[in-house]
N, C-alpha and C positions, 0 to 999 in steps of 0.2 A: 455513290451507291448506297442504297439502304441495306445495311448489314442484317436487318431483321428478316430479309427474304433470302432463302437458300437458292443459289444459282441453279442447281439441278440436283436430282435425287441421288446421284452417285457421289456427291460431296457430303462430307460429314461435318457436323457441328461439334467440335471438340473443346472441352473446357479445361482439360489438364492432361499433360503427358508426364507421367511420373516414372523416372528411371530407378533402377536398383530396388525394385519391389521384391520382397521375399515371401509374401504370403498369398500371392495370387496365381499360384501354379508352380510347377517344378522349376528348379533352378532360379537364377536371377532373371527378373523379367522387367519389361517396360509395360506399365499399365496405361491404357488410353481411355480416358473418361469422356463419354459422349453425353451431350445435353439432351434433355427431354425424357420424361417418365410419365406413364399413364396412371401410376399409383400415387397416392398421397398418404404415405405411412406416417402415423402420428409421431414416430420416433426418428424420422429421416435425419441423417447426419450429413447429407449432401444437398441442401436446399438450392444451391447454385446450379445443380444439375436437373432441376425439375422442369424448367421451361426449355423449349426446343430452339430458342433463339439466343443470340448474344445479349448480354446484359452488362450494365455498369455496376460494380460493387463499390460502395461508398462507406468509408470509415469516418464517422463524425468526430471521433476522438483524435484523429490525425489532422483533420482539416484546420488550416490556419486562416481561412477566409480571405485569401489574397485576391480572389477573382480571376485567376488565370484560366480556370476551367470555363467560366462564363464567356470570357473574351474570345474563345475559339469555338464555342458550341454553335453549330449551324442551325439549331432548332430552339434557341433560347427564347425567342419571342413566342413561339407556339407552345413551348413547354412539352413537346413530344419527343422524347429521346429515341434516336434511331441506332444507338449503340455503335456509333462510328469510331469511338475510341480516342477522339482528338482531345477530350478533356483529360483522359488518363495520361496521355503523352505530355500534356502541358502542366500537370500538377507537380509542383516542386517537392512535395512531401509524400507522394504516392498514396494520397488519400482516396484516389479513384483508380479502379483497375477494370480493364475490359475482360469480362469472363465469357469466353466462347469465341471461336473463330472457325470459319468454314475452310475445310481442307479437302483436296483431292486425294484419292488413294495413293497417287504417285508422290505427293508432297509428304504424306505421312510416312511412306516408305523411306524417303530420304532421311527423315529425322530418326527413324527407328534403326536404320542400318549403321548408325554411329555406334550402336551397342552390340552389333553382331558378334565381335570377338568374345564379348562377355557371355552372350547366349551360347556360343559354341563351347566355351570352356566349362560352363555350368549346366549344360543341357536345359537352358532357359528358353525364353521367347517373349511373345507379346500377349497381353490379356486385354480384351475389351470389357469395359465396365461402364458404369453410368451414375445417374440416369439409367436408361434402358436401351441397350444395343438393338433390341428387336424393332424399335421405332426407326432405326436407320439401317435396315437389313441390306439395302442395295449397296451402301457404302461399306458395310462390314464384309459382304461377299467379295466385292472388288478388291478391298484392301487385303483380305485373307488370301486371295489368289496371288496377289503381288508378293506377299510375305512368303507364301509356300514356294514360289519360284526361287527364293533365296534360301530355302531349307529351314525357315523359321517356324517353330512350333506356335500355334495360336490357340488360346483359350478364351472363353467368354463367361462373364457372370451375368445372369439374367433372372428376372422375376418369373419368366415363363408366361407372362400375360400377353397373349396374342392369338391370332387364328392358328389352327393346326398347320395350314399351308406355310405361313411365315416361319413358324417354329421349326418345321422340317427343313426349310431352307437353311436355317441357322445350323442345325445338326449336320447337314450335308457338308458344310464348308469348314467347320472348326475341328480341332483335335481333342479338346477337353471342355466339358461344360461344368461350370459352377451353377447349380440350380438352387435358387433361394426358395425355401418353403417356410412360410411365416405362421399361418394358422390353418388348421384343418376344418374347423367349423365355418361354414360359409357366412352365417350371420355375423359372427365375430370378425371375420375377415373383411366384410363390407364396412363394419363399424370403424375398424382401425386403419384400413388402407384405402377406403373409398370405392373399392371394386369387388366383384364376386371372384371367388377362387375356382369356379367351375372349369374354366378354360385352363387355368394353371394346373389343376390336378389331372385334367385330361392330357395335357402336354407332358406331365410327369410320367404318365403311363406310357406314352409314346417314347419318351427318353429311356425308360427301363427296358424296352424291347428293341431299341434301335441299334444296339451294338456299339454304342459310343461310350467311352469312359466318362464318368461323371462323379462329382462331389456335391453333396447336398449341404447347403449352409442354412443355419437357423439363427436369426437374431433373437437372443433370449431377452424378452421384455417382461420385467416383473409385473405380475397381475394380469398380463395380456395373454402370453402363450407359453409360460414356463410351468404350467400345470402338468402333473403326471399324465392326465388324460390326453392332453394335446400331444405330448411326446410319445405316448404309447400308440396313439392313432397313426402318427407319422411313421414310427418304427414298423408298424404292421404293414403299411403301404410299401415299405422299402425292403421287406424281408426276402422277396423273390426278385432281386435286382442283381444279376451276376456281374454287371460292369460297374456297379457302384464301388468306388474306392473307399469312401468313408463319409461319415457325417461330421460336420464341423459346427460346434455351438459357439456363438459369439455373444458374450454378455453385453448388455446395454451400458453405454457410457454417456454421461450428460455433457461432455465437453464441447459438443458441436453447437450449443445454443448461440454462441457469438456470431456464427455465420448468418443467422437470420437477420441480425441487425444490419449487416452489410447490404441486405436487400430491402431494408426498411420494412421488415415484417417481424412477426414474433413466432416462436415455435408453437405448433398446434397443440402440443401437450408436453407434460414433463413427468418423468417417472423416477422413482428412487433407485439408485444403483444397488445391486445386491450381489453378494458373494455366493456363487454356486459351487456345489460339490458333487459327490458321486451320485446323488439322487437324480440328476438330470442325465447322467450317462447310463443308468441302469436299464431304462426301457430299450435302448439300442443293444446294449451288451446281452440282454436276455434274448434278443432275436438274432444274436450272432453277427451284429453289424459293427464294423470298426467305427469308433467315435472319438472325437477330440474336443476338449473344452479349451478354447483359445483365449 
């Protein structure tokens, strides 16, 4: 089977399932990371989540050149990797790892239910992240239905980049939304993410009036979106949002650069880390919006 091809649209391509997450919603949670993202943010810290298909991550520093991977690779002559994962299983030093697997909603439920006692004792649940969950809306809908049948709270973190129809489908099925908002100016947004923010801001307006609890997250990137003007413009857009719980500001960290090497690529840009203070909180506080600097 060519694992680059998704069997059907209700299956999801998952690249990580992280238990005991404490910052992705209320209580103790399991965060499910889905592969595929329509944005190409210059500061992306999950490059393994950009492509919507399984991939092999390769660590050159771990490789001992034993040839075990090549001996089992079904496509070694053509040189076209189909991400079957055989090389990762054969590698004696774990220099190769299969990143991404297709799962049915039922298979995901089986894994998640292992943590249900923890969810119940902490008022936790499951959070879909990415990548971009909106690219796999059919899987998210079906998985959420299965989770809700077991009383499990479901949150999602999204860029909001989609048609209004798909975005409303997401809002209909989940309990809490983490809405990422990066840059208000459309030209700058295009420059640093590769896409326009017109649909994102339109969907933000839908979210504000939808009656769904939500949290806005802003990755603070020095010289890109940390200006008072950008933060004031965002605060102004959020001042009339009754179901907004808070704004979370996430300072940029440069520690993710090593992941690009595993994909034989380089980070699209680098930024200097910066210590932020009350100046980034002020635009939101002045509008009466709860805000945290994480």
